[in-house]
N, C-alpha and C positions, 0 to 999 in steps of 0.2 A: 461494462458497468457492473459493480458489485451487487450481489444478491440483496444485502441490506438496503442499499440505495434504491434498487429497483422496487422493493416493497414500499419504501417511503413515497416514491413517485406514484405508484399505483394507489396508495392510500389518498394522496393529494387529489388524484383524478376522480375519486369517488365522492369528494366533497363539492359543495357549490363553488362556482368559479371564483377564485381569489387572485386573479391576475393582477389587478390594480394594487392589492395589498403586497404581493410579491415584488412588484416594481418598487414600492416604497422601501421594502427591505433591501433590495439591490442597491438603491441609492444610499440609504443610511449606512449600510454595512460596508459597501465596497467603493462607491463612486465619490461620495463626499470626502472621504479621506484622501482621494487621489485627484483633487482639483474640482470635483463637483459637476462636471459636464461630460456627457457621453453620447456617442453616435447611436442613432436608432438601430443601425445594423448590428452593433454589439449586443443590444438587448434582444434582438430577434434571434441571434445565434445562441444566446443563452437559453431562451425559452424553447428553442427547438429541442434542446436536451430534455426538456420536461414534456415534450410532445404537445406543446401549446401552439396553435396555429398563429401565423404572423398577423392575420387579420384581427384576431382577438387582442393581440398585443397593441396593434395600432389603435384600435378602438379604446383600449384602456389608457393609452398615452393621451389621446385626444380628450377623454373625459377628465383625467387628472390635470391636464393643462387648463381646460375650461373651468375646473373647480379651483384654480389658483395655486396648485402645487408646483407646477413647472412652467418655465418659459421655453419656447422653441426658437431655435436659430436655424434658419434654412440657408444652406450654401449650395447653390446649384440644385441637384436632385437629392441631396443629403440633408437629413434633419438631425439636429443635435439638441439635447434637452438638458436643462440645468434647473436645479431647485431654486425657486424664487427666494429672495432675501428674507421676506416676511415669514417664510416657513422654517428658517434656520434655527430659531429659538426652540420651536417644537421638536426639531430633530436633535438639538443639543441636549434638551431635557431627556428625551427618550434614550439617547446614547448613554448618558450617565446612569439611567435606570437599568438599562440592559446589561452593560458591560462593567459598570463600576461595582466596587465592594459595598454591600449594605452598610448603612450607618451603624456604628457600634455603640454610640452614646445616645442616651435618651433622657430628656429633662423631666419626664413625667407629665408633660403638657402637650396639648394638641392645638394646631392652627384650625380655626373655624372661619369659613368664608360664607357670606350671605350674598347670593347673586339675585339681582332684580329681574324684572320681566322685559328688559330692553331688547333691542334688535340684535345684540351680540351674545345673547344668552346661549344659543346653540353652540357657537364657536367656543365660548367659555367652558361649557359642559364637556365637550370633546377634549379640549386641552387639559382640563383638570383630571379627567379620567386617565389620560396618557401620562400625567405627572404623578399618578399614584394616589390621588384624592378619592375618598369614598363619600357616598351621599346617603345619610339616614332619612332625609326628607327632601322633597322638591325644593331646589334653590339653596340647599344647605350642603356644604362640602367640608370635609375634615381630613387632616393628615397630621402626622407627628410634627411638632414644631421644628423648623429648620428646613423642611421640604420646600424647594423653590416654587414660588407661585408664578405660573406662566403669564406672559404679557396679556393674553386674551382675557384674563381675570383680574387685571391690575385695578379695575374700578370697584372690585367687591369690597364689602364691609368686612374688616378683618378683626377677629377676636382671638383670645387664647382661653382654653379651658383645661381644667385638670382632669386626669383620668384616674385619680387616686381613689375616688369614691364610687359608689354603686352607679350613680348617674353617668359618670364617665365611662364605666365598663359597658353600660347599656349602649351608650353612644358608639363605642367601638364595635360591639357585636352587630349593631344595626346598620353600620356604614359600609361594611365589606362582606361579600358572600364568600367567606373563607373556606367553607366546605366545597363550594364549586371550584374555587381556585386550587384547592388541594387536589381535587379529582383531575383537574386539567394538568397539574404538574405530574401526577401519576401516569396519565395518558402520554404525556410528552416523554417521560422516561421509558415507558414500555415501547414507544415507537423508535427511540434512538439508542437504547441499550445494545441491540444487536450490532449497530454500526460501531459503537465503542469497543465491543468485544472483537469485532472483525479487525479494526485498526490496531487493537492491543496485541493481536497475534502477529503483527509485523506486515500485514497486507498493505499494498499500495494502491492508490487510486490514480488514474490518469488525471492530468490537470483539469480537463473539462468536467470530469466527474467530481473532483475535489471542490471545484467552484460551485457546482450544482448542490452538492451535499452541504457545503457551508451556508449557502443562501437558504436552503430549506430548513437547516438546523435553526438559524436565527429567525426565520419566518415563523416557525412553530413556537420557539421559545418566546419571541416577542409578544405573540398573542396572549401568552399566559402572564409573563412578568410585568407587562404594562398595565395589567389589571390587579397586580399585587402591590399593596401599599408598602411592602418591605418594612413591616413593623419590627420594632425591637424584639429580640427573642423572648424577653420577659412577658410580652403580650400574646405570644403565639402558643398554640397547642404543643404538647411535648413531642408529638410525632409529626410535626410540620415538615412536608417534603421539599420546601423551597430550597433549602441549602443543598440537599442531595441533587436536585435538578440543576442548580447552578454549577455544581462541581462537574456533573456529567457534561453539561453544555460546554464548559470551559476546556475540559480535556479534549473533547472532539474538535472544538474550534481550533485549539493550538495545533492539533495534529494535522488539520486540513489547511492551515494558513499558508505554509510555504508553496505547496502545489497550486492552490487556488490563486495566489498572487502571481505565479508564473503564467497562469492562463490569462490574467488581466494584462500582464506584460506583453503577451504575444497576440492577443485578440482585441483588446479594448482600445478605443481611440476617441479623441474629441476633436474640436475644430483645429487644434494646434498640433495634432498628430497623436502618437502614443501617449497614454495617460502618464502623468508624472508619478514618481514613486510615492508610496503612502507616507504620511507623517509618522513620527516615532510613536505616537499614541496608539497606533494600531497594534503594535507588538505588546503593549501593556494591558490590552483588554483581558478581562477575567484574571487579572494579576492577583 
């Protein structure tokens, strides 16, 4: 295992347990593009690389299943997990947000959603956060016009507002903690810049290490970028680090992709046997 990867894993172990969040990253980044179902043993083998105990992983999978993220298919003594269909839209929005190019056009207008106090408010709030919406006031959500509205918030009252005047600029500044997001991007780059330098010198990772590094890269990046509204550059500070962080993430991801996919080819399986090859969209990520 490379020294940069070892340091990243050591840093992860100093944080509060995020096993469930890493499971979500594994599925969104690696399993959904290859059929969507995976054997529990594959997950346990991966988490062993991170020195996370099997019992912790089993508990995380049970909780995520109980919370409605996954369905379990038990065949003999083997358990297989698949993302439930109702969660696919959330994953699809997150995938576009993480891997897709930021929007280059801006109409000068914002989408404004008003969420009531119904029983689905909490689900709507989490889905809107993950879709890049900000909230200046309780029950009020805002994003640049054109950002897809998640299904969980389909019942919201929808308006459009202009950001051309002072009121619009205040709405912008109070909707997103941009300073906090900028700091998180800087921390992400500080964590992964040594790995980019190490790979840039022609160093090679074993397949298992490449897969671990890929998942941790997206795990850390996802935590920042899903809280970033990906605002048009005209609305961002001149020294905004989001673009540099995306470039760094993309370079490392593309360098890790071949070896990490080889690990999946050799070690990952579903009810039907080895996982199918990934769809072509995988190679276009961070394009």
